[in-house]
Backbone bond lengths (Angstrom), bond angles and torsions (degrees), N, CA, C in turn:
res aa  C-N    CA-C-N  psi(-1)  N-CA   C-N-CA  omega(-1)  CA-C   N-CA-C  phi
1 X - - - 1.452 - - 1.540 106.66 -
2 X 1.295 115.57 93.35 1.461 121.35 -174.36 1.535 113.39 -110.39
3 X 1.311 115.77 149.68 1.449 122.23 174.49 1.529 106.04 -81.60
4 X 1.349 115.25 128.94 1.459 119.64 179.14 1.540 110.10 -102.27
5 X 1.319 116.58 138.70 1.468 121.71 176.11 1.513 109.32 -127.23
6 X 1.348 115.17 131.16 1.474 120.87 177.62 1.500 107.37 -129.35
7 X 1.328 117.00 164.29 1.469 123.40 174.48 1.517 109.73 -125.56
8 X 1.363 116.35 76.75 1.458 119.76 -179.71 1.514 111.73 -72.30
9 X 1.324 116.19 158.02 1.459 119.06 177.00 1.529 110.04 -84.66
10 X 1.331 114.58 170.03 1.483 122.41 -175.96 1.551 111.73 -54.89
11 X 1.318 115.72 -41.20 1.484 121.58 -177.58 1.552 110.15 -63.85
12 X 1.327 115.36 -45.10 1.477 117.50 177.94 1.504 112.43 -62.24
13 X 1.313 117.41 -40.74 1.477 121.26 177.70 1.509 112.14 -61.45
14 X 1.331 116.10 -44.74 1.479 121.35 -179.86 1.497 110.80 -66.31
15 X 1.345 118.99 -39.69 1.455 122.51 177.62 1.518 111.28 -61.52
16 X 1.348 116.72 -36.68 1.455 121.52 -177.43 1.554 110.33 -82.38
17 X 1.338 118.53 -6.69 1.461 121.36 177.90 1.528 113.38 76.06
18 X 1.326 116.00 21.46 1.469 120.52 -172.61 1.548 111.75 -59.20
19 X 1.339 117.18 -35.86 1.466 120.53 -173.12 1.558 112.27 -78.11
20 X 1.320 114.63 -4.85 1.488 117.69 174.46 1.568 110.85 -100.65
21 X 1.352 117.17 -3.23 1.441 121.53 177.23 1.548 109.32 -69.42
22 X 1.335 117.62 157.81 1.446 120.39 176.27 1.557 110.58 -61.21
23 X 1.349 113.98 160.75 1.471 120.66 -179.39 1.529 109.76 -112.30
24 X 1.314 116.34 136.20 1.454 122.59 175.48 1.531 106.96 -118.08
25 X 1.312 117.13 135.18 1.484 121.44 177.49 1.508 107.99 -130.44
26 X 1.320 116.22 146.23 1.460 120.82 177.58 1.513 109.00 -155.01
27 X 1.340 116.55 135.27 1.472 122.51 177.31 1.500 110.78 -73.01
28 X 1.323 114.89 177.10 1.478 120.77 178.30 1.533 108.38 -55.76
29 X 1.316 115.10 133.53 1.473 120.95 -172.73 1.533 108.48 -173.62
30 X 1.312 114.61 164.53 1.494 120.19 171.50 1.521 106.51 -136.51
31 X 1.360 115.36 125.81 1.454 118.78 -177.30 1.534 110.64 -154.72
32 X 1.327 114.14 156.02 1.512 121.99 175.37 1.524 108.68 -79.73
33 X 1.327 116.12 147.30 1.453 120.43 177.80 1.519 109.66 -146.90
34 X 1.329 114.62 147.38 1.474 121.36 178.24 1.529 107.17 -128.65
35 X 1.336 117.40 130.94 1.450 123.10 177.72 1.520 110.45 -97.26
36 X 1.323 117.20 108.70 1.470 119.42 177.58 1.502 111.15 -86.01
37 X 1.354 116.78 -14.02 1.472 123.06 175.82 1.546 106.38 -134.29
38 X 1.315 115.96 157.02 1.484 120.41 176.50 1.526 108.56 -69.28
39 X 1.326 117.16 130.21 1.439 120.77 177.93 1.552 109.94 -112.90
40 X 1.366 115.18 133.42 1.436 122.54 171.19 1.523 105.23 -107.52
41 X 1.331 116.84 131.58 1.459 118.06 177.91 1.523 110.78 -144.74
42 X 1.325 113.95 157.21 1.447 121.47 179.65 1.533 107.30 -124.56
43 X 1.335 116.85 121.88 1.471 122.89 -174.55 1.525 108.47 -81.69
44 X 1.354 117.17 120.04 1.464 121.86 179.65 1.536 110.83 -94.59
45 X 1.371 114.80 -43.76 1.479 120.69 -178.19 1.524 109.10 -140.99
46 X 1.313 115.52 158.36 1.450 122.86 171.75 1.501 114.85 88.26
47 X 1.358 113.17 -176.05 1.464 119.51 -179.44 1.518 108.53 -151.53
48 X 1.312 115.09 141.18 1.472 121.01 178.97 1.520 109.50 -147.86
49 X 1.312 115.21 153.74 1.483 121.73 170.59 1.536 105.84 -110.07
50 X 1.308 114.73 129.44 1.479 120.87 179.28 1.519 105.81 -115.56
51 X 1.338 114.38 124.41 1.474 121.16 -174.94 1.541 109.18 -118.51
52 X 1.334 114.61 130.27 1.475 120.29 174.23 1.524 105.99 -130.99
53 X 1.331 116.63 179.21 1.475 117.90 177.24 1.520 110.61 -67.53
54 X 1.344 119.74 -14.83 1.444 122.86 -176.33 1.514 113.43 -102.92
55 X 1.354 117.08 -28.06 1.441 123.34 -167.44 1.527 112.84 -143.00
56 X 1.288 115.50 158.16 1.475 123.16 161.34 1.511 105.14 -138.21
57 X 1.320 117.58 108.82 1.447 121.37 -176.89 1.518 110.34 -123.35
58 X 1.337 115.01 145.11 1.452 119.68 173.73 1.511 107.24 -106.18
59 X 1.328 115.75 126.68 1.468 120.77 -178.84 1.516 108.58 -110.07
60 X 1.342 115.72 145.61 1.433 122.57 -175.33 1.536 110.26 -148.37
61 X 1.348 118.09 172.00 1.468 119.36 -178.90 1.515 112.05 -53.94
62 X 1.357 114.07 137.86 1.471 120.86 -179.55 1.521 113.11 96.30
63 X 1.333 117.17 -10.58 1.471 120.74 -179.95 1.512 109.13 -84.92
64 X 1.353 114.59 136.14 1.455 123.21 170.99 1.532 104.17 -106.42
65 X 1.353 115.84 117.71 1.436 119.53 -170.73 1.534 109.87 -118.02
66 X 1.333 116.18 140.95 1.482 122.03 177.79 1.552 105.54 -121.14
67 X 1.374 113.68 115.12 1.440 120.53 176.00 1.542 107.17 -100.28
68 X 1.323 119.16 117.84 1.501 120.19 -176.08 1.511 111.82 -73.77
69 X 1.351 114.12 149.40 1.460 121.21 175.03 1.525 109.46 -57.52
70 X 1.332 116.83 138.39 1.453 122.44 178.86 1.525 113.30 94.41
71 X 1.357 116.40 -4.23 1.473 119.20 -176.49 1.532 110.00 -76.59
72 X 1.344 115.31 130.32 1.476 122.76 169.77 1.501 106.38 -105.27
73 X 1.355 116.62 132.28 1.454 118.80 -177.89 1.521 111.62 -154.27
74 X 1.311 113.97 173.78 1.471 122.19 174.21 1.525 107.77 -118.82
75 X 1.308 115.80 124.66 1.464 121.87 173.59 1.519 108.57 -91.61
76 X 1.354 116.99 127.26 1.462 122.05 175.27 1.538 104.33 -121.26
77 X 1.338 116.84 98.81 1.473 120.14 -175.57 1.507 107.75 -89.18
78 X 1.348 116.10 118.00 1.457 123.46 -178.95 1.514 113.61 -84.10
79 X 1.327 116.02 -37.68 1.464 121.60 173.84 1.522 106.93 -141.62
80 X 1.328 117.00 143.65 1.455 124.96 -171.41 1.537 112.10 -39.42
81 X 1.313 115.23 127.16 1.484 121.76 -177.32 1.522 110.09 -97.62
82 X 1.369 114.36 141.67 1.456 121.78 170.99 1.502 105.53 -134.64
83 X 1.334 117.41 125.76 1.459 119.77 -178.67 1.500 110.46 -144.58
84 X 1.349 114.37 152.98 1.455 122.04 169.87 1.557 104.25 -92.60
85 X 1.328 117.48 142.45 1.468 118.58 -176.83 1.527 111.00 -144.39
86 X 1.332 113.28 156.61 1.461 122.51 178.25 1.542 108.42 -150.14
87 X 1.343 116.36 135.87 1.459 121.12 176.32 1.498 110.05 -102.53
88 X 1.339 116.69 140.38 1.467 121.42 175.55 1.509 110.15 -80.02
């Protein structure tokens, strides 16, 4: 159960409708999180490290991230995050 990170281009993001998805924002913080559904998100601002038993990934602006359903992790937000997100 791995966190996937891609760097799609602007056209791919627009075709997928990413910029019409809801926005989530969070200041610097560290917290536990559980994904009961698969989340697709696009990082607009900020940086965070997300740690699970399988991965430790740093996400930043321009990253398209897929968090699989069932993932337990810790979010460590280094600078305020702003992302578009969608749940499957």
